[in-house]
N, C-alpha and C positions, 0 to 999 in steps of 0.2 A: 202378691207379686210372683211372677214366674221367674224369668232369668233376666238380669240386667248385666250388660258388659261395660266395664269402665276401661277405656283404652288409653295407653300412653305410647308416644314414639312415632314411628314412621307411617307412611301412607299404606304400606302393606299391612301393618298391624291394624290400621283403621279399617281397611277393606275386610280383613279377616273377622272383625268384630261381629258383623251380622251373621256370618257363617258359624261362628262359635255359639252365638245365642240360639240359632236354630237347631244346631246339633245337640246342645245341652237340653233344650226344651223337648226335642224329639226323644231324647233318652229318658225323659220323665223328671228332670230336675225342676224343683219348685223352690221359691223363696231363696234364690241363690244369686249371689253377686260374683261375677267372674272378672278378675282384674287381669287384663292383658298387658303385661309389663314391658318396659323398655330397659335395656342395660347399657345404652350408648355412653352415659357418663355416670359418675357416682352420684351427682345431683339428681339424675333421672331415677336412680334406685331409691334415693331418699324420698323423692316425691311419691313414689309408689308406696313406700312404707307409711308415710304420713296419710295418704289417701285410705289405706287399709284401716288404720286406726280410726279415722274420721267416719268411714262407712260403718264400722262396727258400733261406734257410739250412736250414730243416727238410726241404725237398724239392727239392734242387738239380737233379734231372732233370726236374721238372715245368715245363711252359710256363705262363707267366703272361700272361693277357689282362685288361686294365683297361678297364672300361666304366662307364656311369653318368654322373651330372651332373658330377662332378669331372673325369672323362676328357674330357667335352665342353668344359669351360671352361679346363682346364689341360692341354691335349693335349700340347704340346711338353715340358712339365715331366715328365710320365709317360713319354713316349717317350724322354727322355734318360736314364731310369733303366736301368742295366745289367740289372737283374733282370726288366724288362718285355720280353715278346716282341712284343705287339701292343697297340694302343690302338684300341678299337672305339667308334664313335659311339653316343650314347644312343638315337637313333632306330632304329638297326640291331640293338640287342641282342636284340630278340625276332624278328628276321627270319631265317627259315631260309636263304634265298639268301645273306644276308650272312655267316652262319656257314659255309656251304659254301665261299664264296670265301676266307674267312679260313683255313679248314682247309687248303685247297690251298696257300696261301702259307706256312703254318706248317710244312708237310711238305716244303718245298722249300729245299734248301741255297742259300745266297747268300753271295758274298764282300762284299756291301754290308752293312756293319754300322751304317749311319747311322740316326739317329733318324727321319728322314723315311720310311724304308722300313717302319717299324713302324706308321705311322698309317693308319687306315681310318675317318676321321671326316669326315662331310659337314657342310653348312651347315644346322643345325637350325632356324634362323630362316626357312628356305625351306619347311619342312614345313607343309602346310596341311590335311592330312586325317588321320583316325585310322582304323585298321583294327581290326576285332574281334579279341579275343584268341583264339588257337587252342585251342578247347575240348578237343581231343584231347590237349593237353599238360597239362590240369588233372587232378590226382590225384583218383580217384574217392572216396577215403576222407576227404576234408576235410569236417568238419561245417559250416564257414563258408567261403564262397567270395567273394573280392573280384572285382567286375566293373568294370574301368576303363571309364568312360563319357566321360571328359574328360581331356585332357592339356595341359600347357603353361600359360602365364599371360601376360596382356596388361598386367598392372599393374606398377608399378615402385616397390614399397616400398623405402625407402632402405637398408634393412639386408639386402636379399635379392638373391642372385645366381641363384636358381633359374630365372627366365625365360630366362636365357641357357644354362642346362643342359638345359631341357626344351622350349624353343621357344615359339611363339605358342599361344594357346588354340585348341583344336580339339576337336570333340565327335563322338561316335558317334551316327549317326541313330537316332531312337526305334525304328524297326522292327528294326534290328540289335540294339539293347539287349534288346528284347522277345524276340527269337529266342534270344539267349544265356541270358537268365533262364529262359525256358521249357525249354530243353534241360538246364540245370543242375538245375532242379527235377525234371524227369523222371528224372534220374540219382540222385535221392534226397538232394540237398543241402538241408538244412533252412533255412539262413539265407544270404541274399545281401546283400552290402555294396556299395553303389554308391560308387565312389571316383574321385578325380581330383586333380590338382595344385591346381586352383581350382574345386572341384566346383560351386559356386553360379553360376559363369559359364557353366554348361552351356547349349548351344544357341544362343548368340549368333552363332556362325559358320554356322549351318545355315539352310536356307530356311525362312522363317516364324518364325525365332528362337524355337523352343520353349524354355520355361524348365524348371528342375529340378522344380518342383512339378507341372507337367503331365506330365513323364516319370514321376514317382513315382505319380501318379494312374493313368496308363495301365498301368503295370506291375501295380499291385494290381487293376485292373479286368480285365485280360486274362489274367493268370496266376493263376487262382483257387486253384491248389494250393500256391502259395507260402505257407510258414508264417510266415516272418519276413523283413522287409526292414529294412535299417539303412543309415544314411548315415555316411560318414567325415567328416572335418573340413570345416566350411563357413564362409563369410564372412558374418558377421551382417548386414552392410548389404545383402546381395543376397538375403535370404530373401524369396520372393515370396508373394503371397496364396494361390495354389493350394497351396503347400507348407504354409502355416499351417493351411489347411482340412483337408488330409489328415492332418496331425499330430493335429488335434482329433477326426477322425471315423473313422479306420481303425486298429484296434488291431494290425494286422499290421505297421505301421510302428513300429519299436521306440521307446519313450519315452526316447531317449538322443541327445543332440546334443553334438558337440564344436565349439566356436566359436573362430575365429581372432580373438582380442581384442588380445593383445600388450601393452597398457598400460591403466591406469586414469586416465591424466592427459591432458587435452586438448592441452596444448602438446607433449607427447612424441608423441602420436598424430599431430599435424600434422607434426612433424619426421620421423616414420616414413613420412609420406605415406600414412597410412591414410585410408580414406574415411568412417569412422564416428567419432563422439565418445562420450565416456563415457555421456552420457544416452541415446544410441541403444542401447548395449549393455544398459543397465539396463532400458530400456523393452521391448526384445525379450524379455529373460529373464522379465520380469513377465508379458508376453503369453503366452509359452510355458507358464508355470505355470498361467495361467488356463485355457488350452486343454487341458492335460494335467497335472493337479496333481502327479502322481508322477514327472514327467519328471526324468531325471538330466542335469545340465549340466556339461560339462567345458570347458576353455579352454586355449589356448596363451598364455603370458605371458612377456615378456622382462624380466629384471632387469638394471639397470645400463646402459640405453641411453645413448649420449652426451648429456651435459648434464642427465641426470636428477637432480633435487634430491631431498633427503630427503622434502620435501613431495609431490613428484610420485610418488615411490615409494610413499608412504603411500596414494596414490590406487589403486595396484595392489593393495596389501594389503586395503584396504577393499572393493575390487571383488569379492573372493571372496564376502563376505557379501551385498553389495548385489545381486549377480547370482544368488546362490544356487548357487554353483559347488561341486562336490564331487570333480571328477576333473581335476586340474591337470597340465599339462605345463609345467614351468618351465625356461626357457633362460637361463643367464647370458650376457649379451651378449658377443659376440666379433667384432671387426672383420673384415670380409670384404673383402680387396683387390678393387677394381673396383666397389665400391658407394659411394654418396654418404656414408653414415653413417661409413665408415672415415676420412673426411676431417674429421669433426666433432670437437670437443673430447672426448677420451676420459676416462672415469672410471678411478680406480686399480683395479687388478685385485683387490686385497683387498676393496675396497668392493663390487665386483660380486659376488664370491663370497659375502660376508656377506649381501647383499640376497637373493641366490638362496636361501640357506639359510633366511632368515626367511620368504620367500614359500612355500617348500616346507613349512615348519612350519605355516603358516596353512592351506595346502591339505590337509595330513595331518590336521589337527584337523577340517576340514570333512568329510573322508572318514570319519573315525571317527564323527562325528555321523550321517552317512548310514547307516553300518553299523548303529548303534544303532537308528535309526528303522525298519530293515528287520525287526527281531525281531518274530515273530508274524505276518508277512505271508505270504500264499500267492503263490508266484512260479513262473513258467514258466522252466525252466532248460534251456538247450541243453548237452548233455553233449559236452565237447571232448576229454576223455581219461578214463581210468579213475579219475582222482583229482580232476578239476576240471570245472566247468561255468560258464556265464554266465547271469545273469538277463536279463530284457528290458532292464534298465537298464545292462547291461554290467558288472555287479558280479560279481566272481569268487566261486564257491561251492565249498567243499570237499565232495566226494562220495565215496562208497565203492563205486564200480562203476556198471554200467549200460551201455547200448548207445551207443557213440560215434555222434553224429549225431542221436540221438533228443531229443525235447523232453519233459521230465517235470515234473509239478507237485509242488512241495515246499513245506513250511512252514519258514520261517527260524527256527531255534532260538537262534542267537547268532552270535558272530564271534570270531576269534582275533587281530584287529588287522590281518590281511592279507587274510583271506577270510571270507565268510559261512559259517556251518555249519548243518547240518540235523539 
């Protein structure tokens, strides 16, 4: 075995997994398992720990390296685990030199078995710049490629530990983004997804403070061969005028947005330290549908936040219809040590679980309505595999072959409850 990467958490982590594997192998690592961890909840950290123990039982000879957000914020805890050989900082996990240095220490015998010897984690809050991803490490056969243009977060939502795992907000300069997108399009990748930890804060740290909308406009103007551009999760309160304009006027920007909404109740949003209110979310979604009537809207919503009453929760249930949401990510609240929300009055675990179930059911009903509305529509489908593609709206489509990475026009004939059919 060379290098295996086991990934937890967000899409950015999932995308980084292949880059991590290639950097580690290029550095010479062999018989190594890299655990790319998530710190979003205490349960997520517990799952990482359980996975590490299981992996060591199954492959006792493999070296285990832990990186990612949980490794950054719970460094000593992971270093104290007997199964762990090294803990690598979140900023260094894509760094070739960092992996080379780690490989040299992994291959060196030492009588020092202390936890401190295992740690290779720097101060991520001191990181102020973002480097382009190494394109030579991106697989050529990916139909959809994520381009990280922003990392870190300067906000302090009361439930979230991620700013301390990813560091301060930092952005890739527009010229570097354009170069990356142009190179990926030249290699034949049909769809580019701009991604980041707090994507709509893009550019605030750069000279002239270019915003996300301006970056999107520039990409579409300068990379004329780009077929499809998509955005990952965005913060609704930070959507700028240029972004709204390009949503309305350029069909190459896909009609699909995923919004970080979290709750449909103003008091809970205030206690979360969110910067928008319920009316802001509804107004934005109404505006988006006016600009792009067929747009598909998704959202992150948390069920069972501390102090959430049944009335407050009803606001989240109603928000699905009020905002026209059809693609939900529902998170049952889990206290994260080190966050202010963990010190607030907590709800009973059974109540949280039941509310998450109800919210998912409302989301599933909305998705089924969207599936039904797609019947008879002509859609442009990006073929992801020999059995599945995605429409412009990111809806899955069951297909029976085709060239992976191509975009084909189909008529939606029906759906099976999970995917559209042709």
